Each structure stands twice: as structure tokens, then as C-alpha cells.
C-alpha positions in Angstrom: 0.0 0.0 0.0 1.3 3.5 -1.0 0.1 6.9 -0.9 -1.9 7.8 -4.1 0.8 10.2 -4.8 3.1 7.3 -5.3 1.0 5.7 -7.8 3.7 5.6 -10.4 5.9 3.6 -8.1 3.1 1.0 -7.3 2.7 0.8 -11.2 6.3 0.1 -11.5 6.2 -2.8 -8.9 3.1 -4.1 -10.6 4.9 -4.1 -13.9 7.9 -6.1 -12.4 5.6 -8.6 -10.7 3.7 -9.2 -13.9 7.0 -9.9 -15.7 7.9 -12.4 -13.0 4.6 -14.2 -13.6 2.6 -13.0 -10.6 -1.2 -13.3 -10.5 -2.2 -10.0 -9.3 -5.4 -8.7 -7.9 -6.9 -5.4 -9.2 -5.4 -2.5 -7.5 -7.7 -0.6 -5.1 -7.8 2.9 -3.9 -8.7 3.8 -0.4 -9.5 7.1 1.4 -9.3 7.0 5.1 -8.6 9.2 8.2 -5.2 9.2 9.5 -5.6 9.7 13.2 -2.0 10.5 13.8 -2.3 13.8 11.9 -6.1 14.1 11.8 -6.1 14.2 8.1 -7.7 12.3 5.2 -5.3 10.1 3.3 -5.7 8.5 -0.2 -3.8 5.4 -0.9 -3.6 2.6 -3.5 -3.2 -1.1 -2.6 -1.6 -3.8 -4.7 -1.8 -7.5 -3.9 -1.0 -10.9 -5.4 -3.2 -13.9 -5.6 -2.0 -17.0 -3.8 0.8 -18.6 -5.7 3.2 -21.3 -5.0 5.9 -19.5 -6.9 5.8 -16.6 -4.5 5.0 -18.6 -1.3 8.5 -19.7 -0.7 9.8 -16.0 -1.0 7.0 -14.8 1.2 7.6 -17.3 3.8 11.3 -16.2 4.1 10.0 -12.8 5.4 7.0 -13.9 7.5 7.2 -15.6 10.8 4.7 -18.3 12.0 2.1 -15.8 12.8 2.4 -14.0 9.5 4.1 -11.1 10.8 7.0 -9.5 8.9 10.5 -10.7 9.9 14.1 -10.4 8.8 15.7 -13.6 7.8 19.0 -14.5 9.4 20.8 -14.5 6.1 19.5 -11.1 4.9 23.0 -10.1 3.9 23.2 -12.9 1.5 19.8 -11.7 -0.1 20.0 -7.8 0.0 21.2 -6.5 -3.3 21.5 -2.9 -4.6 18.2 -3.5 -6.5 16.6 -4.6 -3.2 17.9 -1.6 -1.5 16.7 0.8 -4.2 13.1 -0.7 -3.9 13.4 -0.6 -0.1 14.2 3.2 -0.3 11.4 3.8 -2.9 8.9 1.8 -0.8 9.9 2.7 2.8 12.7 5.2 2.7 12.4 8.8 3.9 14.3 11.7 2.3 16.5 13.5 4.8 16.9 17.1 3.5 20.5 17.5 4.8 21.3 14.3 3.0 21.3 10.6 3.7 18.1 8.5 3.9 16.1 7.0 6.7 14.8 3.4 6.3 11.7 2.7 8.1 12.0 -0.4 10.1 9.2 0.4 12.6 7.8 -3.2 12.6 11.1 -5.0 13.4 12.6 -5.7 16.8 16.2 -4.6 17.8 17.7 -7.8 16.8 16.1 -7.7 13.3 17.1 -3.9 12.8 20.6 -5.0 13.8 20.6 -7.8 11.1 19.5 -5.1 8.4 22.1 -2.6 9.6 24.9 -5.1 9.4 23.7 -6.3 6.0 23.7 -2.6 4.7 27.3 -2.1 6.1 28.6 -5.3 4.8 27.0 -5.3 1.3 27.3 -1.6 0.4 30.1 -0.3 2.7 27.8 2.4 4.1 28.0 4.1 7.4 24.6 3.7 9.3 23.2 4.7 12.6 20.0 3.7 14.6 17.6 6.4 15.4 15.1 5.7 18.2 11.6 7.0 17.7 8.5 7.2 19.7 5.0 6.4 18.4 2.9 9.6 19.2 -0.2 7.6 19.5 1.0 4.5 21.7 4.1 5.8 23.2 6.0 2.7 22.2 9.6 2.9 20.9 10.8 1.8 17.5 14.1 2.0 15.6 14.9 3.4 12.1 18.2 3.0 10.1 19.9 6.1 8.8 22.4 5.9 6.0 24.8 8.8 6.3 25.1 11.4 3.4 28.6 10.5 2.4 27.8 6.8 2.2 24.6 7.4 0.3 26.4 9.7 -2.1 28.8 6.9 -2.9 26.1 4.5 -4.1 23.5 6.9 -5.5 24.4 6.1 -9.1 24.0 2.3 -8.5 20.7 3.0 -6.7 19.4 5.3 -9.5 19.7 2.5 -12.0 16.9 0.6 -10.3 14.7 3.5 -9.4 12.0 5.4 -11.1 12.8 9.0 -11.8 9.8 10.2 -9.5 11.6 8.5 -6.5 14.9 10.2 -6.9 13.8 12.8 -4.4 14.4 10.3 -1.7 18.0 10.5 -2.6 18.0 14.3 -2.8 18.3 14.1 -6.6 16.1 16.3 -8.8 13.9 14.3 -11.2 15.4 14.5 -14.6 13.2 15.7 -17.5 
């Protein structure tokens, strides 16, 4: 699910999934109230139909209860293309440079696995930023990739990103 403003990105993901043979449900648009900010949000939702070919992949990233998890071997799985999609999907632009990766639903150990994979696979300098959920008061962690490290891999990331998402890397969209 993405903000309706990111419809182009969701279309890009849909195209990739189709190329990989995924059986997709129709995209759906939703309007709902975001109680965190007391605002109305519009989003678009994409899902796949049950498929054995994707079940093995999905199972790697879901625990027994169906909750998202980070596999122990994430450093063997995370590629520059995967990082580019992670940034497009769940990355936040940092105006002063760098990028924050939303890891809100993972525990400290899982965030540590992701941090180590980023540092090992891409030679980037990262830090953990602790955040507090304004609504529940619970704490969560996000990974920040420092500007100098991000600058060193931007060109590799751009190869796998759609131009409308370049802003997350502090790159102006090329016309």
C-alpha cells in the first residue's frame, strides 16, 4: 500500500511482478482518516493472488504468525536493486542528505541484522535512530544511512529507481 501520490511507483512494482509471472488482484484505492495527523489520506493497494511460486519467497519474510520478519541470512539476499526498492517503498528523504529506512515493525535484533547487511553489502555508514510512536508511546528504531555513504552508491541505486522517486536520494527528477 502506498500513498496515491506514489501511484507511479506502485505501477512500476506491478509491472515487475507481472514480468515475474505473478497473478495480481486489481489495484484498489482507499480514502481513510489518519488519526496520527487528523487528516484524510488517499492510498492505493496492490496484492498478489495466492501462488506457490511466491509462497517460498513470502515465507522467508514472515514468521509463524504471518508477521513481517528479517531472515538471518538477509546479507546474502539484499542486493542494490533490493535496497533501491526498499528506499522507494519505505525510505524517507533527509533534507540534509542521507536517507532513513523505516524499520518500525522490526525488533532490535532484526534491525541489527539489516544494519549489518547494509554495512557489509554496500560499505555504508549507518546509525540507529530511536523514535516514539506519538499515539501509543511505544519505541521503535529506524536505520539512517549517512549522506557521504549514500552519495557513494547513489548512481548504483538510480539504475533501479523510477525518476519520480529520486527525491528520496535528494536528486532532482530528470526531465
